DRENLOBA-897772 format. One line per 3 residues: number of its first residue (from 0); their letters; for each residue x, y, z of N, C-alpha, C. Coordinates in Angstrom, 2 decimals. Example, Ala and Ser with C-alpha at 12.3 -4.5 7.8 and 13.67 -1.06 7.14 Angstrom:
BEGIN
0> as> 13.19 -5.69 7.80 12.30 -4.50 7.80 13.20 -3.30 7.80 ~ 12.85 -2.25 7.08 13.67 -1.06 7.14 12.90 0.03 7.87
end
This chain:
BEGIN
0> mry> 81.24 70.92 -4.49 81.32 71.08 -3.00 80.66 69.95 -2.34 ~ 81.22 69.37 -1.16 80.54 68.36 -0.49 80.22 69.08 1.00 ~ 79.11 68.40 1.54 78.63 68.95 2.80 78.52 67.84 3.84
3> llt> 78.60 68.22 5.14 78.48 67.42 6.26 77.25 67.83 7.14 ~ 76.47 66.88 7.43 75.24 67.12 8.26 75.47 66.69 9.69 ~ 75.31 67.60 10.56 75.47 67.07 11.92 74.21 67.32 12.73
6> ldv> 73.86 66.32 13.67 72.66 66.29 14.64 73.15 66.43 15.96 ~ 72.89 67.50 16.71 73.17 67.70 18.05 71.95 67.55 18.88 ~ 71.70 66.36 19.45 70.37 66.03 20.07 70.51 66.19 21.62
9> gtt> 70.09 67.44 22.03 70.24 67.76 23.55 68.97 67.33 24.37 ~ 69.07 67.85 25.51 67.92 67.51 26.60 66.67 67.96 26.02 ~ 66.49 69.28 25.64 65.20 69.77 25.24 65.13 70.33 23.87
12> avk> 66.21 70.21 23.04 66.16 70.51 21.69 67.14 69.82 20.79 ~ 66.94 69.69 19.55 67.74 69.22 18.60 68.30 70.29 17.75 ~ 69.54 70.43 17.51 70.12 71.38 16.70 70.79 70.76 15.37
15> vgl> 70.43 71.11 14.20 70.99 70.43 13.02 71.82 71.52 12.21 ~ 73.04 71.16 12.07 73.84 72.07 11.29 74.42 71.53 9.99 ~ 74.50 72.30 8.89 75.04 71.82 7.65 76.26 72.60 7.44
18> fse> 77.38 71.90 7.28 78.83 72.36 7.18 79.38 72.05 5.82 ~ 80.10 73.02 5.25 80.83 72.62 3.96 82.10 71.85 4.38 ~ 82.71 71.20 3.40 83.91 70.35 3.63 85.07 71.16 4.27
21> kld> 85.09 72.54 4.28 85.92 73.41 4.94 85.49 73.68 6.39 ~ 84.37 73.14 6.75 83.81 73.30 8.06 83.20 74.69 8.35 ~ 82.92 75.37 7.18 82.06 76.54 7.32 80.58 76.29 7.46
24> lvs> 79.90 76.88 8.52 78.48 76.67 8.68 77.69 77.23 7.61 ~ 76.80 76.47 6.98 76.09 76.87 5.81 74.67 77.09 6.22 ~ 74.02 76.28 7.15 72.62 76.36 7.51 72.54 75.73 8.85
27> fai> 71.60 76.24 9.63 71.30 75.88 11.04 69.85 75.95 11.31 ~ 69.43 74.93 12.04 68.09 74.87 12.69 67.95 74.19 14.04 ~ 66.95 74.75 14.81 66.69 74.16 16.13 65.26 73.77 16.26
30> qey> 65.03 72.74 16.83 63.62 72.21 17.12 63.56 71.82 18.60 ~ 62.59 72.55 19.31 62.50 72.25 20.77 61.54 71.19 21.18 ~ 61.53 70.60 22.24 60.50 69.65 22.79 60.61 69.69 24.34
33> sll> 59.43 69.15 24.87 59.40 69.11 26.32 59.47 67.82 26.92 ~ 60.05 67.63 28.13 60.32 66.31 28.64 59.02 65.87 29.40 ~ 58.81 64.52 29.68 57.75 64.03 30.28 58.16 63.55 31.68
36> tpk> 57.41 64.00 32.63 57.69 63.62 34.13 56.50 62.93 34.69 ~ 56.25 61.56 34.39 55.02 60.95 34.79 54.92 60.74 36.29 ~ 56.10 60.64 37.00 55.99 60.50 38.51 57.28 61.02 39.10
39> ldh> 57.34 61.07 40.40 58.57 61.56 41.03 59.86 60.84 40.67 ~ 60.90 61.57 40.31 62.13 60.97 39.88 62.19 60.46 38.59 ~ 61.02 60.46 37.84 60.99 59.80 36.48 61.04 60.98 35.44
42> vel> 62.02 60.89 34.53 62.10 61.81 33.47 62.24 60.95 32.12 ~ 61.31 61.27 31.12 61.28 60.47 30.03 60.99 61.19 28.82 ~ 61.08 60.61 27.58 60.62 61.19 26.34 60.47 60.12 25.38
45> kpe> 59.33 60.26 24.47 58.99 59.28 23.51 60.12 59.38 22.55 ~ 60.79 58.20 22.16 61.81 58.24 20.97 61.40 58.91 19.82 ~ 59.97 58.79 19.47 59.65 59.33 18.17 59.71 60.96 18.18
48> tyw> 59.63 61.53 19.43 59.73 62.87 19.48 61.11 63.41 19.09 ~ 62.23 62.63 19.41 63.53 63.00 18.91 63.44 62.88 17.39 ~ 62.99 61.76 16.90 63.06 61.55 15.47 62.30 62.44 14.59
51> eni> 60.96 62.94 15.04 60.30 63.79 14.22 60.93 65.11 14.24 ~ 61.37 65.59 15.37 62.11 66.91 15.41 63.35 66.95 14.71 ~ 64.07 65.90 14.63 65.24 65.77 13.70 64.76 65.85 12.39
54> kka> 63.74 65.22 11.90 63.13 65.30 10.51 62.82 66.83 10.18 ~ 62.13 67.41 11.12 61.84 68.78 10.74 63.07 69.73 10.61 ~ 63.93 69.52 11.53 65.14 70.43 11.49 65.97 70.27 10.13
57> igk> 66.11 69.03 9.77 66.77 68.65 8.52 66.11 69.24 7.37 ~ 64.75 69.22 7.43 63.95 69.73 6.27 64.25 71.23 6.22 ~ 64.27 71.91 7.34 64.49 73.43 7.36 65.89 73.67 6.76
60> vlf> 66.99 72.93 7.28 68.23 73.27 6.73 68.41 72.93 5.26 ~ 67.75 71.92 4.70 67.81 71.63 3.30 67.15 72.70 2.50 ~ 65.97 73.21 3.02 65.16 74.25 2.28 65.82 75.53 2.28
63> esk> 66.58 75.96 3.41 67.23 77.23 3.52 68.43 77.18 2.85 ~ 69.21 76.13 2.72 70.71 76.12 2.10 70.51 75.89 0.62 ~ 69.43 75.25 0.21 69.30 74.89 -1.23 70.41 73.99 -1.75
66> vva> 70.95 73.26 -0.76 72.12 72.25 -1.05 71.38 71.08 -1.79 ~ 71.85 70.58 -2.76 71.51 69.29 -3.42 71.71 68.23 -2.50 ~ 70.76 67.31 -2.40 70.98 66.06 -1.33 72.14 65.28 -1.74
69> sqi> 72.44 65.08 -2.94 73.68 64.23 -3.38 74.97 64.82 -2.99 ~ 74.99 66.15 -2.56 76.26 66.75 -2.08 76.38 66.53 -0.61 ~ 75.51 66.14 0.08 75.60 65.80 1.52 76.16 64.36 1.68
72> vsi> 77.41 64.20 2.10 78.13 63.03 2.08 78.07 62.21 3.40 ~ 77.78 62.95 4.48 77.70 62.22 5.77 76.81 62.84 6.84 ~ 76.33 62.01 7.73 75.69 62.44 8.95 76.33 62.03 10.26
75> tct> 76.62 62.88 11.16 77.23 62.63 12.39 76.32 63.07 13.50 ~ 76.14 62.35 14.62 75.31 62.63 15.71 76.19 63.00 16.78 ~ 75.81 63.97 17.70 76.33 64.16 18.98 75.03 64.21 19.88
78> tqg> 75.12 63.64 20.97 73.77 63.51 21.88 74.32 63.82 23.30 ~ 73.16 64.06 24.07 73.27 63.96 25.51 73.74 62.64 26.09 ~ 74.40 62.67 27.10 74.89 61.35 27.71 73.92 60.76 28.57
81> etf> 73.99 59.48 28.86 73.27 58.67 29.74 71.78 58.35 29.34 ~ 71.18 59.09 28.50 69.84 58.77 28.06 69.85 57.54 27.22 ~ 68.90 56.58 27.64 68.89 55.30 26.78 67.57 54.84 26.42
84> vpv> 67.47 54.02 25.36 66.18 53.38 25.03 66.32 51.94 24.79 ~ 65.47 51.05 25.49 65.55 49.66 25.25 64.70 49.31 23.85 ~ 65.35 48.41 23.17 64.65 48.13 21.81 64.71 46.45 21.81
87> gld> 63.70 46.08 21.04 63.48 44.65 20.83 64.25 44.05 19.77 ~ 64.02 42.89 19.41 64.75 42.16 18.32 64.51 42.86 16.92 ~ 63.30 43.45 17.03 62.82 44.13 15.61 63.47 45.56 15.66
90> gkn> 64.20 45.98 16.57 64.73 47.28 16.64 63.79 48.38 17.10 ~ 62.45 48.01 17.41 61.54 48.95 17.85 61.82 49.23 19.29 ~ 61.55 50.60 19.77 61.64 50.85 21.24 60.45 50.05 21.99
93> lss> 61.00 49.70 23.19 60.01 48.96 24.04 59.37 49.88 25.18 ~ 60.06 51.10 25.24 59.51 52.04 26.16 59.97 53.27 25.87 ~ 59.60 54.44 26.61 60.08 55.74 26.38 61.53 55.77 26.64
96> aiv> 62.30 56.79 26.15 63.70 56.99 26.56 63.62 57.36 27.90 ~ 64.56 56.80 28.68 64.92 57.13 30.11 65.98 58.27 30.13 ~ 65.64 59.47 30.41 66.51 60.58 30.25 67.49 60.74 31.36
99> wld> 68.64 61.35 30.94 69.79 61.33 32.10 69.35 62.07 33.42 ~ 68.43 62.97 33.23 67.85 63.63 34.57 67.19 62.80 35.41 ~ 66.76 61.58 35.05 65.80 60.70 35.76 66.72 59.98 36.90
102> sra> 66.08 59.94 38.02 66.93 59.39 39.20 66.13 58.42 39.98 ~ 65.38 57.57 39.31 64.49 56.60 39.88 65.31 55.40 40.63 ~ 66.48 55.16 40.18 67.29 54.03 40.59 68.10 54.18 41.79
105> kse> 67.86 55.00 42.70 68.57 55.19 43.95 68.86 54.02 44.67 ~ 67.88 53.16 44.85 67.92 51.85 45.73 69.04 51.02 44.99 ~ 68.96 50.79 43.72 69.90 50.02 43.03 71.29 50.51 43.07
108> aed> 71.45 51.93 42.92 72.65 52.55 43.00 73.34 52.19 44.49 ~ 72.48 52.26 45.45 73.01 51.88 46.76 73.59 50.54 46.88 ~ 72.84 49.62 46.33 73.23 48.17 46.31 74.58 47.88 45.49
111> isk> 74.74 48.72 44.39 76.02 48.56 43.54 77.15 49.22 44.45 ~ 76.90 50.27 45.05 77.88 51.00 45.81 78.44 50.08 47.05 ~ 77.54 49.22 47.49 78.13 48.35 48.56 79.13 47.35 48.10
114> kfd> 78.94 47.15 46.82 79.96 45.99 46.07 81.18 46.82 45.53 ~ 80.90 48.00 44.91 82.09 48.63 44.43 82.26 50.03 44.92 ~ 83.33 50.21 45.73 83.50 51.42 46.34 83.90 52.56 45.37
117> kqt> 83.94 53.87 45.88 84.18 54.97 45.01 85.56 54.90 44.28 ~ 86.48 54.39 45.07 87.89 54.43 44.35 87.91 53.40 43.26 ~ 87.15 52.23 43.40 87.20 51.22 42.42 86.41 51.78 41.19
120> vys> 85.22 52.39 41.38 84.31 53.00 40.38 85.17 54.01 39.65 ~ 85.80 54.90 40.35 86.59 56.05 39.62 87.74 55.51 38.81 ~ 88.59 54.57 39.30 89.65 54.00 38.54 89.24 53.18 37.37
123> ttg> 88.12 52.68 37.51 87.56 51.91 36.31 86.79 52.57 35.34 ~ 85.99 53.57 35.87 84.98 54.22 34.86 85.35 55.66 34.75 ~ 86.08 56.36 35.75 86.27 57.80 35.58 85.21 58.48 36.41
126> lpe> 84.03 57.77 36.69 82.93 58.47 37.51 83.31 58.47 38.94 ~ 82.75 59.54 39.66 83.18 59.71 41.13 82.39 58.60 42.03 ~ 81.13 58.15 41.48 80.48 57.32 42.08 79.32 56.66 41.25
129> ing> 78.68 55.67 41.65 77.30 55.19 40.99 76.21 55.74 41.82 ~ 75.43 56.51 41.16 74.14 56.96 41.83 72.92 56.71 40.95 ~ 71.92 57.22 41.37 70.62 56.91 40.73 70.44 57.50 39.26
132> ycp> 71.28 58.27 38.96 71.33 58.82 37.50 72.07 57.95 36.50 ~ 72.85 57.02 37.08 73.80 56.25 36.20 72.98 55.17 35.41 ~ 73.11 55.01 34.10 72.40 53.97 33.30 72.57 52.63 33.93
135> iak> 73.72 52.28 34.47 73.81 50.83 34.93 72.74 50.68 36.21 ~ 72.56 51.69 36.97 71.53 51.43 38.05 70.09 51.46 37.56 ~ 69.94 52.30 36.40 68.47 52.30 35.82 68.22 50.94 35.11
138> ilw> 69.19 50.34 34.46 68.98 49.18 33.75 68.79 48.09 34.83 ~ 69.41 48.15 35.99 69.17 47.14 37.03 67.77 47.42 37.65 ~ 67.33 48.56 37.67 66.09 48.91 38.17 64.99 48.23 37.20
141> ikn> 65.20 48.37 35.98 64.36 47.74 35.01 64.16 46.29 35.26 ~ 65.33 45.67 35.37 65.47 44.20 35.67 64.80 43.85 36.98 ~ 64.94 44.55 37.94 64.34 44.28 39.16 62.71 44.58 39.28
144> nfp> 62.27 45.56 38.60 60.95 46.05 38.64 60.04 45.62 37.34 ~ 60.72 45.49 36.26 59.97 45.00 35.02 60.91 43.98 34.32 ~ 60.91 42.80 34.93 61.76 41.67 34.37 61.36 41.36 32.95
147> aly> 59.99 41.46 32.64 59.68 41.12 31.26 60.19 42.07 30.31 ~ 60.36 43.28 30.55 60.95 44.35 29.67 62.35 44.00 29.55 ~ 62.98 43.68 30.65 64.52 43.39 30.59 64.71 42.20 29.72
150> vat> 63.88 41.16 29.78 64.10 39.91 28.90 63.81 40.26 27.42 ~ 62.78 41.08 27.20 62.44 41.46 25.86 63.44 42.41 25.17 ~ 64.25 43.10 26.01 65.16 43.99 25.37 66.28 43.32 24.67
153> hkf> 66.47 43.60 23.43 67.45 43.04 22.61 68.80 43.86 22.94 ~ 68.74 45.16 22.95 69.81 46.09 23.20 69.44 47.24 23.99 ~ 70.20 47.63 24.90 70.04 48.90 25.52 70.89 50.00 24.84
156> lll> 70.16 50.89 24.19 70.95 51.79 23.29 70.86 53.26 23.90 ~ 72.17 53.74 24.03 72.08 55.21 24.33 71.59 56.07 23.21 ~ 71.33 57.31 23.49 70.56 58.02 22.50 71.21 58.12 21.06
159> edy> 72.49 58.28 21.15 73.15 58.35 19.71 73.16 57.01 19.08 ~ 73.23 55.92 19.99 73.20 54.55 19.47 71.85 54.25 18.76 ~ 70.72 54.80 19.37 69.50 54.61 18.88 69.23 55.34 17.60
162> liy> 69.73 56.52 17.51 69.55 57.32 16.25 70.38 56.68 15.17 ~ 71.64 56.29 15.48 72.47 55.59 14.36 71.85 54.33 13.90 ~ 71.15 53.64 14.82 70.55 52.36 14.37 69.26 52.77 13.50
165> rls> 68.55 53.91 13.80 67.45 54.22 12.95 67.91 54.66 11.72 ~ 68.98 55.31 11.58 69.66 55.76 10.28 70.24 54.80 9.41 ~ 70.99 53.74 10.09 71.89 52.79 9.34 71.44 51.32 9.43
168> gry> 70.67 51.02 10.65 70.24 49.58 10.78 71.32 48.80 11.57 ~ 72.43 49.47 12.04 73.40 48.77 12.85 73.35 49.26 14.36 ~ 73.74 48.28 15.24 73.86 48.53 16.55 75.28 48.83 17.00
171> vtn> 75.64 50.18 17.14 76.94 50.60 17.51 76.86 51.72 18.54 ~ 78.02 51.79 19.18 78.21 53.03 20.13 79.70 53.46 20.14 ~ 80.02 54.42 20.96 81.35 54.77 21.00 81.87 55.12 22.45
174> psl> 83.15 55.07 22.63 83.61 55.28 24.18 83.32 56.64 24.79 ~ 83.26 57.76 23.95 82.94 58.86 24.62 81.52 58.92 25.22 ~ 80.70 58.27 24.62 79.34 58.15 25.06 79.14 57.28 26.27
177> mcs> 79.93 56.14 26.05 79.80 55.04 27.10 80.41 55.30 28.47 ~ 81.38 56.33 28.37 82.17 56.58 29.60 81.37 57.03 30.80 ~ 80.15 57.39 30.71 79.42 57.82 31.93 78.25 56.98 32.33
180> tgy> 78.30 55.61 31.71 77.18 54.75 31.97 77.43 53.99 33.22 ~ 78.71 53.65 33.72 78.89 52.90 34.83 79.13 51.46 34.57 ~ 78.94 51.18 33.29 79.27 49.76 32.92 80.45 49.69 31.88
183> fni> 81.11 50.79 31.72 82.38 50.86 30.65 83.47 51.04 31.27 ~ 84.66 50.28 31.01 85.91 50.40 31.58 86.85 51.33 30.67 ~ 87.11 52.46 31.19 87.91 53.47 30.41 89.23 53.01 30.09
186> ntd> 89.86 52.14 30.88 91.24 51.55 30.71 91.33 50.58 29.68 ~ 90.19 50.03 29.23 90.37 48.94 28.26 89.38 49.28 26.97 ~ 88.50 50.30 27.14 87.65 50.62 26.19 86.57 49.43 25.84
189> klw> 86.31 48.77 26.84 85.38 47.57 26.83 84.40 47.69 27.95 ~ 83.40 46.84 27.78 82.40 46.87 28.89 83.09 46.21 30.12 ~ 82.52 46.82 31.40 83.11 46.42 32.64 82.44 45.05 33.04
192> gdm> 83.20 44.07 32.88 82.61 42.63 33.14 82.23 42.44 34.52 ~ 82.96 42.94 35.47 82.63 42.63 36.78 81.35 43.39 37.24 ~ 81.22 44.59 36.82 79.95 45.22 36.98 78.77 44.56 36.48
195> lef> 78.82 44.08 35.21 77.65 43.51 34.68 77.44 42.12 35.16 ~ 78.42 41.50 35.55 78.26 40.19 36.35 77.65 40.36 37.74 ~ 78.00 41.32 38.40 77.37 41.56 39.69 75.83 41.98 39.45
198> cci> 75.51 42.69 38.48 74.15 43.08 38.26 73.41 42.00 37.52 ~ 73.99 40.88 37.16 73.34 39.85 36.28 72.79 40.39 34.95 ~ 73.58 41.27 34.32 73.13 41.91 33.19 74.09 41.32 31.94
201> spd> 73.38 40.73 31.00 74.09 40.17 29.95 74.80 41.21 28.98 ~ 76.16 41.02 28.76 76.92 41.86 27.84 76.34 41.94 26.51 ~ 75.56 40.92 26.03 75.11 40.77 24.71 73.91 41.90 24.56
204> kfp> 73.38 42.43 25.61 72.45 43.48 25.48 72.96 44.91 25.19 ~ 74.29 45.00 24.86 74.73 46.21 24.58 75.46 46.25 22.99 ~ 75.42 47.32 22.37 76.04 47.41 21.07 77.51 47.31 20.90
207> eil> 77.97 47.04 19.60 79.37 47.06 19.45 79.92 48.48 19.56 ~ 81.23 48.46 20.21 81.83 49.62 20.43 82.88 50.05 19.33 ~ 82.61 51.22 18.68 83.59 51.61 17.77 84.12 53.04 18.08
210> rsg> 85.28 53.35 17.60 85.87 54.63 17.84 84.95 55.81 17.34 ~ 84.93 56.90 18.02 84.36 58.02 17.52 84.87 58.46 16.13 ~ 84.01 58.86 15.16 84.33 59.20 13.88 84.46 57.96 12.91
213> svv> 84.01 56.75 13.48 84.05 55.58 12.63 82.97 55.54 11.61 ~ 83.14 55.08 10.30 82.11 54.91 9.36 81.23 53.63 9.77 ~ 79.92 53.92 9.93 78.96 52.80 10.35 78.49 52.12 9.14
216> gei> 78.18 52.95 8.15 77.60 52.49 6.76 76.79 53.54 6.16 ~ 76.08 53.15 5.05 75.19 54.08 4.46 73.86 54.11 4.98 ~ 73.26 55.20 4.89 71.93 55.46 5.37 70.98 54.44 4.73
219> lpe> 70.04 53.92 5.50 69.10 52.96 4.95 68.20 53.81 3.81 ~ 67.93 53.07 2.82 67.35 53.58 1.67 65.98 54.33 2.01 ~ 65.09 53.66 2.90 63.86 54.19 3.24 63.91 55.48 4.06
222> ias> 65.11 55.58 4.86 65.33 56.73 5.68 65.91 57.98 4.78 ~ 66.66 57.58 3.76 67.15 58.56 2.84 65.94 59.20 2.19 ~ 65.10 58.37 1.80 63.78 58.91 1.10 63.06 59.78 2.00
225> efn> 62.78 59.32 3.31 62.05 60.11 4.32 62.57 61.39 4.56 ~ 63.91 61.52 4.62 64.69 62.75 4.95 65.09 63.47 3.76 ~ 64.74 62.97 2.50 65.09 63.66 1.25 66.68 63.75 1.18
228> lsp> 67.38 62.72 1.48 68.77 62.65 1.45 69.17 61.60 0.34 ~ 70.41 61.66 -0.13 70.90 60.57 -0.94 71.08 59.22 -0.22 ~ 70.89 58.18 -0.83 70.97 56.80 -0.35 72.52 56.38 -0.17
231> kti> 73.35 57.41 -0.71 74.87 57.11 -0.57 75.39 57.82 0.64 ~ 74.51 58.50 1.44 75.03 59.34 2.59 75.61 58.42 3.46 ~ 76.69 58.65 4.11 77.55 57.88 5.05 77.09 58.32 6.41
234> itt> 76.79 57.31 7.30 76.54 57.53 8.76 77.90 57.25 9.56 ~ 78.24 58.04 10.55 79.41 57.86 11.35 79.11 58.01 12.74 ~ 79.93 57.42 13.64 79.70 57.62 14.96 80.18 59.00 15.31
237> gam> 79.69 59.55 16.41 79.95 60.92 16.93 80.65 60.90 18.19 ~ 80.03 61.77 19.16 80.66 61.82 20.44 79.58 62.33 21.33 ~ 79.70 62.11 22.68 78.86 62.84 23.67 78.86 64.21 23.42
240> dqv> 77.77 65.02 23.60 77.75 66.46 23.25 78.82 67.22 24.13 ~ 78.97 66.98 25.32 80.07 67.70 26.05 81.44 67.45 25.67 ~ 81.76 66.25 25.17 83.14 66.01 24.56 83.15 66.76 23.34
243> asa> 82.20 66.77 22.41 82.26 67.56 21.15 82.44 68.92 21.46 ~ 81.83 69.55 22.53 81.81 70.86 22.87 83.17 71.32 23.28 ~ 83.80 70.42 24.04 85.10 70.74 24.67 86.13 70.85 23.41
246> igs> 86.05 69.84 22.53 86.92 69.80 21.46 86.72 70.92 20.40 ~ 85.52 71.33 20.33 85.01 72.47 19.44 85.56 73.82 19.93 ~ 85.77 73.79 21.41 86.21 74.97 22.06 87.77 75.25 21.97
249> gni> 88.41 74.17 21.49 89.83 74.09 21.57 90.48 73.42 22.69 ~ 89.72 72.72 23.40 90.24 72.02 24.74 90.73 70.65 24.15 ~ 91.91 70.67 23.69 92.57 69.36 23.21 94.01 69.25 23.67
252> seg> 94.39 70.01 24.65 95.84 69.90 25.14 95.79 70.04 26.69 ~ 96.76 69.40 27.35 96.91 69.33 28.78 96.98 70.89 29.29 ~ 96.19 71.02 30.35 96.04 72.27 31.06 94.97 73.24 30.54
255> tvt> 94.19 72.80 29.54 93.13 73.56 29.02 91.91 73.25 29.77 ~ 91.15 74.26 30.14 89.82 74.06 30.83 88.75 74.97 30.13 ~ 87.70 74.29 30.00 86.38 74.98 29.17 85.21 74.75 30.06
258> ett> 84.18 75.74 30.02 83.03 75.51 30.64 81.84 75.68 29.70 ~ 80.88 74.95 29.73 79.71 74.89 28.98 78.40 75.10 29.86 ~ 77.56 75.96 29.59 76.35 76.24 30.26 75.23 75.89 29.45
261> gta> 74.30 75.05 29.80 73.19 74.60 29.12 72.15 74.09 30.09 ~ 71.55 72.87 29.84 70.70 72.20 30.73 71.48 71.88 31.98 ~ 72.85 71.51 31.71 73.86 71.20 32.67 74.99 72.16 32.56
264> qvv> 75.63 72.47 33.70 76.81 73.27 33.62 77.96 72.19 33.69 ~ 78.86 72.22 32.72 80.01 71.20 32.72 81.27 71.87 32.53 ~ 82.16 71.57 33.32 83.56 72.13 33.22 84.47 70.95 32.81
267> aas> 85.32 71.01 31.75 86.09 70.09 31.20 87.43 70.49 31.12 ~ 88.33 69.55 31.64 89.84 69.79 31.68 90.49 68.66 30.88 ~ 91.61 68.94 30.22 92.27 67.96 29.47 93.69 67.65 30.22
270> ye> 94.02 66.43 30.30 95.16 66.02 30.84 95.77 64.74 30.29 ~ 97.05 64.53 30.35 97.62 63.27 29.88 97.93 62.33 30.92
end
């Protein structure tokens, strides 16, 4: 029997599930954490908090299931959207993760909105507007207020991207996660060049875009040892948690509507 390990890294908790190849749930664990609010409109979390709680949850799942590590063939992440981590050339985080609830970049969002009206933003990104919660506005906030941090940043990684890098050593992302950033063109599945040019943000500071479910590579040997997993375990791209939730609820055909209640209440509708 082969098994699939899934990591669902949400706003205040990580959920780890171990599934059989028939998609039967074998074992499940939850680890909770608290967000940091150092000042008004700032919501952050140390990246290591995610990592350590993932490690604990995986340990619980392995202990309770008694599954042999060599039988676990893949790890897939689903994560909260918009939360991102700036990392340097060595791949180490340069600051705390800026969580999606953070709204520090209101002024930057207003400047962007003067250039790109709501119709242009919607038709290009699918977002109703650019506001202080959008990653594009927050990255511009970093550039304006902490230029040294911007220059030192090798990649701005969304949370799933960051975890995949820690697991595999590769910088990759996926469209379902990128679609709420404000710098992704949903019509081309590429970075929105006009937006990045206006903000004077280099496209090189973002990871390679792969389709959801793509094989990224094998887990790094040192991480396999840390997590008590096989070094042959495959890492794949996943999806934003709300996208995964909608699909898991059967929302895969036109006319279907689902609702998810958690830290955020999300209504999802499928259409062609």
